[in-house]
C-alpha distance (Angstrom), angle and dihedral (degrees) to the residues before:
residue distance angle dihedral
M1 . . .
E2 3.73 . .
N3 3.79 104.3 .
F4 3.77 99.9 25.8
D5 3.79 111.5 161.4
Y6 3.79 105.5 -140.0
I7 3.80 93.0 177.3
K8 3.82 91.4 57.7
A9 3.84 91.0 45.6
E10 3.82 90.7 49.9
N11 3.83 91.0 50.2
I12 3.80 91.0 51.6
I13 3.82 91.4 47.0
D14 3.83 89.5 49.8
R15 3.82 88.7 55.6
M16 3.82 90.9 47.5
I17 3.81 102.6 46.7
G18 3.80 104.5 5.1
S19 3.77 133.2 -101.2
W20 3.79 127.5 -79.3
E21 3.80 89.6 -99.4
E22 3.80 91.6 53.7
Q23 3.80 89.2 48.1
G24 3.81 89.9 54.6
S25 3.79 93.2 48.5
Y26 3.83 93.3 47.6
Y27 3.77 96.6 49.3
G28 3.79 102.7 24.7
K29 3.75 94.3 104.3
L30 3.79 97.0 48.5
P31 3.78 122.0 105.7
L32 3.78 112.5 -87.9
S33 3.82 97.1 -105.1
N34 3.81 92.1 50.8
R35 3.80 91.2 45.7
I36 3.82 91.4 51.5
N37 3.81 90.2 49.7
A38 3.81 91.7 48.8
D39 3.83 91.4 48.0
N40 3.79 91.6 49.3
H41 3.81 91.6 49.4
Y42 3.83 91.2 47.4
T43 3.82 91.6 49.1
M44 3.79 91.4 49.1
L45 3.80 91.8 48.4
R46 3.83 92.2 50.2
K47 3.82 90.9 50.5
K48 3.80 90.9 50.2
L49 3.79 93.1 49.2
V50 3.83 92.0 49.1
S51 3.81 88.8 49.7
I52 3.84 89.9 51.5
A53 3.79 90.0 49.9
E54 3.80 91.9 48.8
T55 3.78 91.5 49.1
Y56 3.79 102.5 40.4
G57 3.78 102.6 20.2
I58 3.77 139.3 -112.8
D59 3.81 92.2 -73.9
F60 3.78 90.6 60.1
L61 3.81 90.2 51.4
I62 3.81 91.0 50.3
D63 3.79 90.3 50.3
L64 3.80 90.0 48.7
D65 3.81 90.2 51.9
Y66 3.80 90.7 50.7
R67 3.81 92.4 48.5
M68 3.81 92.3 48.8
K69 3.82 91.0 52.5
Y70 3.83 90.5 48.5
V71 3.80 92.8 50.7
F72 3.80 92.7 47.4
E73 3.81 91.2 49.0
E74 3.81 91.4 50.0
R75 3.79 91.0 49.4
A76 3.78 91.2 51.1
K77 3.82 91.9 58.5
């Protein structure tokens, strides 16, 4: 995409799965091997979400974020 806004996509992804700082605070107390696995998974997930945003656009990512929140709220009931 020509005018893809990576900053906007990163902000949406931060809302969806948390920022790097949140990742560090969540898994900082885990044993090293578990922390490495969690970091690898988080990195892979971020790359996939950026790829989705590049392919389908920011609007699709926003819709995905909304749908995830809705599903999680319904599961919590």
